[in-house]
Structure formats: C-alpha cells, structure tokens
N, CA, C and O atoms as a MOPAC input file, in Angstrom:
PM7 MOZYME 1SCF
protein

 N    -10.22000 1   -65.65800 1    16.06200 1
 C     -9.99700 1   -64.40600 1    16.74700 1
 C     -8.63800 1   -64.54100 1    17.58100 1
 O     -8.46800 1   -65.36500 1    18.47900 1
 N     -7.83400 1   -63.73800 1    17.20800 1
 C     -6.33100 1   -63.86000 1    17.30100 1
 C     -5.85000 1   -62.83400 1    18.46700 1
 O     -4.80500 1   -63.07400 1    19.07200 1
 N     -6.50500 1   -61.87200 1    18.72200 1
 C     -6.23900 1   -60.76500 1    19.48300 1
 C     -6.18600 1   -61.46800 1    21.09400 1
 O     -7.00700 1   -62.30100 1    21.47700 1
 N     -5.13200 1   -60.98400 1    21.86700 1
 C     -5.49000 1   -60.84900 1    23.45400 1
 C     -5.81700 1   -59.74600 1    23.73500 1
 O     -5.64100 1   -58.73300 1    23.06000 1
 N     -6.40700 1   -59.86000 1    24.93000 1
 C     -7.18700 1   -58.76400 1    25.75200 1
 C     -7.03500 1   -58.74800 1    27.05400 1
 O     -6.94700 1   -59.78400 1    27.71400 1
 N     -6.98800 1   -57.52800 1    27.57000 1
 C     -6.81500 1   -57.43700 1    29.10900 1
 C     -7.83700 1   -57.90400 1    29.88500 1
 O     -8.86900 1   -57.76100 1    29.23000 1
 N     -8.08700 1   -58.42200 1    31.02200 1
 C     -9.61900 1   -58.61000 1    31.52700 1
 C    -10.22600 1   -57.50900 1    31.52600 1
 O    -11.42500 1   -57.58800 1    31.79500 1
 N     -9.71700 1   -56.25300 1    31.26400 1
 C    -10.60200 1   -54.74000 1    31.69800 1
 C    -11.23200 1   -55.09100 1    30.49800 1
 O    -12.42900 1   -55.34300 1    30.62900 1
 N    -10.69400 1   -55.19700 1    29.16600 1
 C    -11.24400 1   -54.94200 1    27.66200 1
 C    -12.11200 1   -56.13900 1    27.75300 1
 O    -13.26100 1   -55.70200 1    27.82200 1
 N    -12.13100 1   -57.45500 1    27.78800 1
 C    -12.75600 1   -58.56800 1    27.82500 1
 C    -13.99200 1   -58.31700 1    28.72400 1
 O    -15.01800 1   -58.77400 1    28.22200 1
 N    -14.13300 1   -57.81300 1    29.72000 1
 C    -15.15900 1   -57.26100 1    30.59400 1
 C    -16.13500 1   -56.40600 1    29.84100 1
 O    -17.34500 1   -56.55800 1    29.67200 1
 N    -15.11100 1   -55.23900 1    29.32900 1
 C    -16.04300 1   -54.22200 1    28.64700 1
 C    -16.62300 1   -54.50100 1    27.29400 1
 O    -17.49200 1   -53.77500 1    26.81200 1
 N    -16.06500 1   -55.72200 1    26.58500 1
 C    -16.29000 1   -56.16200 1    25.56300 1
 C    -17.97400 1   -56.91400 1    25.55500 1
 O    -18.92800 1   -56.71900 1    24.80100 1
 N    -17.78600 1   -57.90800 1    26.86000 1
 C    -18.98200 1   -58.51500 1    27.22400 1
 C    -19.95900 1   -57.45400 1    27.77600 1
 O    -21.16000 1   -57.65000 1    27.59000 1
 N    -19.63400 1   -56.56300 1    28.31100 1
 C    -20.57300 1   -55.61500 1    28.91700 1
 C    -21.27700 1   -54.97600 1    27.73500 1
 O    -22.50100 1   -54.89400 1    27.83500 1
 N    -20.67500 1   -54.48200 1    26.56600 1
 C    -21.25900 1   -53.91400 1    25.27300 1
 C    -22.00400 1   -54.92100 1    24.77200 1
 O    -23.17800 1   -54.65100 1    24.52200 1
 N    -21.57400 1   -56.13000 1    24.54000 1
 C    -22.48600 1   -57.01900 1    23.77500 1
 C    -23.91200 1   -57.30900 1    24.59400 1
 O    -24.90500 1   -57.54100 1    23.90400 1
 N    -24.03000 1   -57.30300 1    25.92400 1
 C    -25.18000 1   -57.74700 1    26.74500 1
 C    -25.87300 1   -56.28100 1    26.51600 1
 O    -27.08800 1   -56.29600 1    26.31700 1
 N    -25.38800 1   -55.36500 1    26.52400 1
 C    -26.12100 1   -53.97700 1    26.34500 1
 C    -26.90600 1   -54.07900 1    25.11300 1
 O    -26.39200 1   -54.28400 1    24.01400 1
 N    -28.42200 1   -53.90000 1    25.36000 1
 C    -29.35000 1   -53.84000 1    23.87900 1
 C    -29.06700 1   -53.02300 1    22.83800 1
 O    -29.13100 1   -53.38100 1    21.66200 1
 N    -28.62800 1   -51.48600 1    23.36500 1
 C    -28.78500 1   -50.59500 1    22.51200 1
 C    -27.14200 1   -50.55400 1    21.61900 1
 O    -26.97800 1   -50.02600 1    20.51800 1
 N    -26.24000 1   -51.14000 1    22.30300 1
 C    -24.85800 1   -51.12600 1    21.76200 1
 C    -24.82900 1   -51.94600 1    20.54100 1
 O    -25.09500 1   -53.13400 1    20.72600 1
 N    -24.56200 1   -51.58000 1    19.31600 1
 C    -24.49300 1   -52.30800 1    18.14800 1
 C    -23.33500 1   -52.91500 1    18.04800 1
 O    -22.41000 1   -52.34500 1    18.62600 1
 N    -23.01100 1   -54.22100 1    17.31000 1
 C    -22.00900 1   -54.81600 1    17.28000 1
 C    -20.92600 1   -54.03200 1    16.39500 1
 O    -19.74700 1   -54.38600 1    16.36400 1
 N    -21.45200 1   -52.87900 1    15.64100 1
 C    -20.48300 1   -52.04200 1    15.05800 1
 C    -19.71800 1   -51.23000 1    15.88100 1
 O    -18.63600 1   -50.74200 1    15.55600 1
 N    -20.36100 1   -51.06300 1    17.10200 1
 C    -19.40700 1   -50.34200 1    18.13800 1
 C    -18.27900 1   -51.04500 1    18.84500 1
 O    -17.22600 1   -50.54500 1    19.24000 1
 N    -18.60100 1   -52.03900 1    18.91700 1
 C    -17.59600 1   -53.16000 1    19.50900 1
 C    -16.51200 1   -53.16100 1    18.33100 1
 O    -15.38300 1   -52.74900 1    18.59600 1
 N    -16.77400 1   -53.55200 1    17.20400 1
 C    -15.91400 1   -53.85400 1    15.97500 1
 C    -14.79300 1   -52.34800 1    15.83400 1
 O    -13.58000 1   -52.38400 1    15.63200 1
 N    -15.57100 1   -51.23900 1    15.99700 1
 C    -14.73800 1   -49.82800 1    16.21500 1
 C    -14.27700 1   -49.64100 1    17.13200 1
 O    -13.30800 1   -48.92900 1    16.86600 1
 N    -14.31600 1   -49.83100 1    18.24300 1
 C    -13.59800 1   -49.84100 1    19.46800 1
 C    -12.46600 1   -50.71700 1    19.87400 1
 O    -11.42000 1   -50.35100 1    20.41000 1
 N    -12.84400 1   -52.01200 1    19.52300 1
 C    -11.81600 1   -53.17300 1    19.85900 1
 C    -11.26300 1   -53.99700 1    18.46700 1
 O    -10.50800 1   -54.96900 1    18.46000 1
 N    -11.91200 1   -53.26300 1    17.21500 1
 C    -11.37500 1   -53.96600 1    16.13700 1
 C    -11.57800 1   -55.73300 1    15.97600 1
 O    -10.66600 1   -56.45300 1    15.57100 1
 N    -12.69500 1   -56.15400 1    16.30200 1
 C    -13.23800 1   -57.58600 1    16.25500 1
 C    -14.47600 1   -57.55500 1    15.36900 1
 O    -15.17300 1   -56.54500 1    15.26700 1
 N    -14.73700 1   -58.74800 1    14.70600 1
 C    -15.75400 1   -58.39000 1    13.96800 1
 C    -16.88600 1   -59.09300 1    14.97500 1
 O    -16.61200 1   -59.42700 1    16.12800 1
 N    -18.28700 1   -59.27800 1    14.32100 1
 C    -19.44300 1   -59.67000 1    15.18300 1
 C    -19.10600 1   -61.23900 1    15.68500 1
 O    -19.29800 1   -61.71700 1    16.80300 1
 N    -18.61100 1   -61.80300 1    14.63800 1
 C    -18.56400 1   -63.33000 1    14.72700 1
 C    -17.43400 1   -63.50400 1    15.76700 1
 O    -17.51800 1   -64.38200 1    16.62600 1
 N    -16.19800 1   -62.52600 1    15.67600 1
 C    -15.41100 1   -62.35000 1    17.04700 1
 C    -15.86800 1   -62.50500 1    18.49600 1
 O    -15.44500 1   -63.20900 1    19.41200 1
 N    -17.08200 1   -61.43200 1    18.39100 1
 C    -17.82000 1   -61.22600 1    19.56600 1
 C    -18.38700 1   -62.51700 1    20.52800 1
 O    -18.36300 1   -62.75400 1    21.73600 1
 N    -18.87100 1   -63.16800 1    19.40800 1
 C    -19.88500 1   -63.95700 1    19.46600 1
 C    -18.95900 1   -64.95400 1    19.98000 1
 O    -19.12900 1   -65.45200 1    21.09300 1
 N    -17.91500 1   -65.29200 1    19.16800 1
 C    -17.03700 1   -66.58100 1    19.91200 1
 C    -16.42900 1   -66.30900 1    21.24700 1
 O    -16.11300 1   -67.15400 1    22.08400 1
 N    -16.28600 1   -64.76400 1    21.34600 1
 C    -15.56300 1   -64.52000 1    22.91100 1
 C    -16.63900 1   -64.72500 1    23.95000 1
 O    -16.42400 1   -65.32700 1    25.00200 1
 N    -17.76600 1   -64.22200 1    23.62800 1
 C    -19.14100 1   -64.61300 1    24.60100 1
 C    -19.17400 1   -65.99200 1    24.87700 1
 O    -19.19600 1   -66.30700 1    26.06700 1
 N    -19.18300 1   -66.82300 1    24.08200 1
 C    -19.39200 1   -68.14100 1    24.20500 1
 C    -17.99900 1   -69.09500 1    24.79700 1
 O    -18.04300 1   -70.25100 1    25.22000 1
 N    -16.96500 1   -68.33100 1    24.68900 1
 C    -16.04000 1   -68.66100 1    25.42100 1
 C    -15.80300 1   -68.27100 1    26.84300 1
 O    -15.07800 1   -68.96000 1    27.56000 1
 N    -16.46300 1   -67.05400 1    27.32800 1
 C    -16.31200 1   -66.70800 1    28.80900 1
 C    -17.43200 1   -66.52500 1    29.50100 1
 O    -17.53200 1   -65.88100 1    30.54500 1
 N    -18.59600 1   -67.30200 1    28.71200 1
 C    -19.80000 1   -67.08000 1    29.75600 1
 C    -20.27600 1   -68.88500 1    29.60100 1
 O    -19.93600 1   -69.78900 1    28.83900 1
 N    -21.24200 1   -68.77000 1    30.79000 1
 C    -21.63700 1   -70.20900 1    30.89300 1
 C    -22.86300 1   -70.64300 1    29.79100 1
 O    -23.81000 1   -69.97300 1    29.37800 1
 N    -22.48100 1   -71.94700 1    29.50800 1
 C    -23.43100 1   -72.24700 1    28.32200 1
 C    -24.79000 1   -71.46000 1    28.08200 1
 O    -25.12500 1   -70.86500 1    27.05800 1
 N    -25.62300 1   -71.62600 1    29.49900 1
 C    -26.88700 1   -71.42900 1    29.53200 1
 C    -27.04100 1   -69.71400 1    29.27800 1
 O    -27.82600 1   -69.16400 1    28.50600 1
 N    -26.05800 1   -69.08800 1    30.16000 1
 C    -26.39200 1   -67.62800 1    29.67300 1
 C    -25.70700 1   -67.16500 1    28.41200 1
 O    -25.89900 1   -66.02500 1    27.98900 1
 N    -24.85800 1   -68.08200 1    27.75800 1
 C    -24.90800 1   -67.90500 1    26.10200 1
 C    -25.76100 1   -67.75500 1    25.09800 1
 O    -25.90200 1   -66.97100 1    24.15900 1
 N    -26.47000 1   -68.99800 1    25.65300 1
 C    -27.81400 1   -69.24100 1    24.79100 1
 C    -28.85000 1   -68.29900 1    24.93600 1
 O    -29.53300 1   -67.91100 1    23.98900 1
 N    -29.00400 1   -67.85900 1    26.29500 1
 C    -30.03200 1   -66.83600 1    26.47800 1
 C    -29.40900 1   -65.49800 1    25.94300 1
 O    -30.26500 1   -64.68300 1    25.59900 1
 N    -28.41300 1   -65.18900 1    25.83100 1
 C    -28.11800 1   -63.97700 1    25.19100 1
 C    -28.09100 1   -63.67100 1    23.67400 1
 O    -28.23700 1   -62.58400 1    23.11600 1
 N    -27.81600 1   -65.18400 1    23.01600 1
 C    -27.86400 1   -65.14900 1    21.72100 1
 C    -29.04000 1   -65.32900 1    21.01200 1
 O    -29.11200 1   -65.07200 1    19.81100 1
 N    -30.22000 1   -65.86700 1    21.84500 1
 C    -31.59300 1   -65.76000 1    21.60500 1
 C    -31.98400 1   -64.34700 1    21.73800 1
 O    -32.82600 1   -63.95400 1    20.93000 1
 N    -31.57100 1   -63.57700 1    22.53300 1
 C    -32.03500 1   -62.13300 1    22.71700 1
 C    -31.57200 1   -61.30500 1    21.68200 1
 O    -32.33800 1   -60.47400 1    21.19400 1
 N    -30.41700 1   -61.42300 1    21.28300 1
 C    -29.73400 1   -60.39500 1    20.42000 1
 C    -29.97300 1   -60.82100 1    18.70300 1
 O    -29.96900 1   -60.00500 1    17.78200 1
 N    -30.17400 1   -62.28400 1    18.57600 1
 C    -30.43700 1   -62.45500 1    17.07500 1
 C    -31.51400 1   -61.72900 1    16.55200 1
 O    -32.62200 1   -61.61000 1    17.07600 1
 N    -31.06900 1   -61.17200 1    15.31900 1
 C    -31.85500 1   -60.10800 1    14.69000 1
 C    -32.35400 1   -58.97700 1    15.28600 1
 O    -33.16400 1   -58.22600 1    14.74300 1
 N    -31.96800 1   -58.85300 1    16.21600 1
 C    -32.52100 1   -57.14500 1    17.07400 1
 C    -31.96200 1   -56.28200 1    16.24400 1
 O    -30.82700 1   -56.39000 1    15.78000 1
 N    -32.87200 1   -55.25200 1    15.99500 1
 C    -32.89900 1   -54.21200 1    15.69600 1
 C    -31.56800 1   -53.28700 1    15.84500 1
 O    -30.76500 1   -52.77700 1    15.06400 1
 N    -31.77300 1   -53.34100 1    17.40300 1
 C    -30.68000 1   -52.33500 1    18.12100 1
 C    -29.46700 1   -53.04100 1    18.17800 1
 O    -28.62900 1   -52.25300 1    18.61500 1
 N    -29.02700 1   -53.98300 1    17.98400 1
 C    -27.59000 1   -55.04500 1    17.92900 1
 C    -27.20900 1   -54.55900 1    16.42600 1
 O    -25.98400 1   -54.44400 1    16.46100 1
 N    -27.59400 1   -54.26700 1    15.31000 1
 C    -27.27100 1   -54.16600 1    14.28100 1
 C    -27.49100 1   -52.80900 1    13.42900 1
 O    -28.57100 1   -52.75000 1    12.84000 1
 N    -26.70800 1   -51.82800 1    13.30000 1
 C    -26.69200 1   -50.80500 1    12.69100 1
 C    -27.72700 1   -50.70700 1    11.58200 1
 O    -28.61200 1   -49.86100 1    11.45600 1
 N    -27.37300 1   -51.98400 1    10.62200 1
 C    -28.05000 1   -51.60100 1     9.23400 1
 C    -29.78100 1   -52.14400 1     9.45900 1
 O    -30.59800 1   -52.02400 1     8.54600 1
 N    -30.06200 1   -52.61200 1    10.52200 1
 C    -31.51000 1   -52.89800 1    10.70800 1
 C    -32.18200 1   -51.69900 1    11.51900 1
 O    -33.40300 1   -51.71400 1    11.67300 1
 N    -31.40500 1   -50.65600 1    12.04300 1
 C    -32.02100 1   -49.44300 1    12.51600 1
 C    -32.61800 1   -48.59500 1    11.67100 1
 O    -32.15500 1   -48.43000 1    10.54200 1
 N    -33.63100 1   -47.99600 1    12.06300 1
 C    -34.28200 1   -46.80300 1    11.43400 1
 C    -33.33200 1   -45.58400 1    11.40900 1
 O    -33.21600 1   -44.75000 1    10.51100 1
 N    -32.77900 1   -45.65000 1    12.40600 1
 C    -32.01600 1   -44.31500 1    12.54300 1
 C    -30.23600 1   -44.80500 1    12.57100 1
 O    -29.59800 1   -45.33600 1    13.48000 1
 N    -29.89700 1   -44.47200 1    11.49500 1
 C    -28.60500 1   -44.90000 1    11.30800 1
 C    -27.36800 1   -43.85300 1    11.38500 1
 O    -26.52300 1   -43.69100 1    10.50400 1
 N    -27.43600 1   -43.23700 1    12.51900 1
 C    -26.15600 1   -42.14000 1    12.80000 1
 C    -24.65700 1   -42.67000 1    12.91400 1
 O    -23.57400 1   -42.17700 1    12.59900 1
 N    -25.10700 1   -44.08900 1    13.59800 1
 C    -23.23800 1   -44.29100 1    13.65400 1
 C    -22.87200 1   -44.01400 1    14.83900 1
 O    -21.83100 1   -44.46100 1    15.32100 1
 N    -23.80200 1   -43.12400 1    15.55800 1
 C    -23.22400 1   -42.52900 1    17.02100 1
 C    -23.14700 1   -43.75000 1    18.06700 1
 O    -24.17500 1   -44.34900 1    18.38100 1
 N    -22.04400 1   -44.05200 1    18.53000 1
 C    -22.41300 1   -44.55400 1    20.08500 1
 C    -22.05100 1   -44.08500 1    21.30100 1
 O    -21.31300 1   -43.10000 1    21.27100 1
 N    -22.31500 1   -44.44600 1    22.21500 1
 C    -22.67400 1   -43.37700 1    23.33500 1
 C    -22.77300 1   -44.45700 1    24.63700 1
 O    -23.68300 1   -45.27600 1    24.51100 1
 N    -21.94600 1   -44.57400 1    25.89600 1
 C    -22.09300 1   -45.12100 1    26.81900 1
 C    -21.16000 1   -44.48800 1    27.88100 1
 O    -19.95000 1   -44.28200 1    27.78900 1
 N    -21.98700 1   -44.23200 1    28.89100 1
 C    -21.59500 1   -43.72000 1    30.06100 1
 C    -20.08400 1   -44.25000 1    30.58300 1
 O    -19.41600 1   -43.45400 1    31.24200 1
 N    -19.46600 1   -45.76900 1    30.25400 1
 C    -18.15400 1   -45.82300 1    31.06300 1
 C    -17.34000 1   -45.84600 1    29.75900 1
 O    -16.14600 1   -45.96900 1    30.03200 1
 N    -17.57600 1   -45.76700 1    28.39300 1
 C    -16.78100 1   -45.70900 1    27.58800 1
 C    -15.53400 1   -44.96700 1    27.77900 1
 O    -14.44900 1   -45.39400 1    27.38600 1
 N    -15.67700 1   -43.99900 1    28.30700 1
 C    -14.55800 1   -42.90100 1    28.68500 1
 C    -13.31800 1   -43.68900 1    29.20400 1
 O    -12.14300 1   -43.53200 1    28.87300 1
 N    -13.86400 1   -44.59500 1    30.11700 1
 C    -12.50400 1   -45.57800 1    30.87000 1
 C    -11.67100 1   -46.28000 1    30.02200 1
 O    -10.50600 1   -46.50400 1    30.35000 1
 N    -12.23500 1   -46.73700 1    28.73600 1
 C    -11.63400 1   -47.44800 1    27.98300 1
 C    -10.97400 1   -46.19200 1    26.93300 1
 O     -9.76200 1   -45.97900 1    26.96700 1
 N    -11.55700 1   -45.68000 1    26.34000 1
 C    -11.25500 1   -44.80200 1    25.25900 1
 C    -10.15000 1   -43.65800 1    25.54100 1
 O     -9.51000 1   -43.09800 1    24.65100 1
 N    -10.05000 1   -43.44500 1    26.69300 1
 C     -9.22700 1   -42.14100 1    27.39000 1
 C     -9.80600 1   -40.64900 1    27.29900 1
 O     -9.07100 1   -39.66200 1    27.33100 1
 N    -11.14100 1   -40.59200 1    27.18900 1
 C    -11.85300 1   -39.55000 1    26.40000 1
 C    -11.94400 1   -38.78600 1    28.08400 1
 O    -12.37100 1   -39.54700 1    28.95200 1
 N    -11.63300 1   -37.61300 1    28.45400 1
 C    -11.39500 1   -36.84800 1    29.39700 1
 C    -12.90800 1   -36.10300 1    29.54200 1
 O    -13.32700 1   -35.74100 1    30.64200 1
 N    -13.44600 1   -35.97500 1    28.65700 1
 C    -14.84000 1   -35.36200 1    28.40700 1
 C    -16.07600 1   -36.28300 1    29.04200 1
 O    -16.31900 1   -37.40900 1    28.60800 1
 N    -16.80300 1   -35.68000 1    30.09300 1
 C    -17.92500 1   -36.38700 1    30.75900 1
 C    -18.83600 1   -35.19000 1    30.83500 1
 O    -18.63200 1   -33.99000 1    31.01300 1
 N    -20.13500 1   -36.07700 1    30.59800 1
 C    -21.26900 1   -34.86500 1    30.31700 1
 C    -22.10000 1   -35.51000 1    31.77600 1
 O    -23.27300 1   -35.22800 1    32.02000 1
 N    -21.34100 1   -36.31700 1    32.56600 1
 C    -22.40400 1   -36.30500 1    33.88000 1
 C    -22.19500 1   -35.11300 1    34.71200 1
 O    -22.88300 1   -34.93300 1    35.71700 1

C-alpha cells in the first residue's frame, strides 16, 4: 500500500473495516485500496491482540464480502459516509 491517508481517512477506513455490515468492496470503492491493503492498514494501526480479534471475526464472514452475500445489490450505506464523500443529503 503506497497511498498516504489523512488521519480522518484512516479513522474512517478502520471504522468501516470494524463494521460488520460494511463489505471490503465499499472500502475499495471509497478509498481505492484492496482488501489486502485494508488488512495491512489494520495490522499497522491496531494493537496486535485487537488485530487478531478483528481478523478472526471477519474472516469468511458473509457481510464483509459481497460475493458471499445472498443479496448482492452493491449498495453501501453508513450514517457517517456523508462526512467523507461530501454528500449533502442526509436522511436523518
């Protein structure tokens, strides 16, 4: 992974990776980094025990991989995405 991220972007990537319902494809779509890059970023910015716990939880999880989901609409939704993408429309 060669791209440099701001602290805010790093926080958002880590948050999206922690969210059970956010697939890796959403992170790729928004930040242009692969699943492997996301894993490396998580390894670099988390405590080893937290990283191991996260990896154990997401490995093979249907909600983290669009190809494993029953419903493959490709739609990503998060209440905080507006802050990163600049989307002014809020449904709250």
